[in-house]
N, C-alpha and C positions, 0 to 999 in steps of 0.2 A: 320809258318815254314812248308815247304813241307816235305813229307816223305823222299825224297832223301837228303834234308838238314839235317834232324834228323839223318839219317844213317851216313852221312859224319861226323857230330859232334861226334856221338858215336864212330866212328872209330878213331877219334882224341884223345880220352881219354887216351888210353894206352901210346901214345907218350907224352902227357902232364904229365902223372904220372911218366914218365921216366925223367922228368925235362925239356922238350922242351917248348918253348913259344907257344902261340896260332898260330902264323904264321908258326913257324917251324913244329908244329904238322900237320897243313894243308898241308904243302909241303911234309911231310913224307907220308901222306895218298895218295897224288897224285903220289909219287914215288912208293908206294906199288901197286897202280893201273897200273902204267906203267909196272912194273915187271910182274904182273899177265897177262896183255894183251900180252906182248911179249912171255911169256911162253905158253899162250893159242893158239897163232897163229903160233908157230913154228911147223915145220913138223917133229914131233917126237911122240913117244908113250905117253910121258907126255902131250904134247899139245893136242893130241887126247883124252886123258883121261879127261882133263879139259873141252874140248868142249863137250864131252859126258855128263859130270856132269852138265854143264850149260843147255844143251838141256833137260835133265831129269827134272831139277828143273823148267824150263820154262813150259814144258808140264804139270807137276803136278799142277803148279799155274793156268794154263789155264783150266785144267780139274776140278779144285775145284769150 
């Protein structure tokens, strides 16, 4: 299993603990990602803050 697949499954756990099926949990994670993407790309202070945080994390990972 790839690292990305492991992360996706880990993100499904809270949804499954809330009573969702495996399929529903997967859909919920995708819906979470869509909400994050839409928030990050909107032209607002919140969108800019999300982009700044992503850039900081990417830079830190590359510098490590």
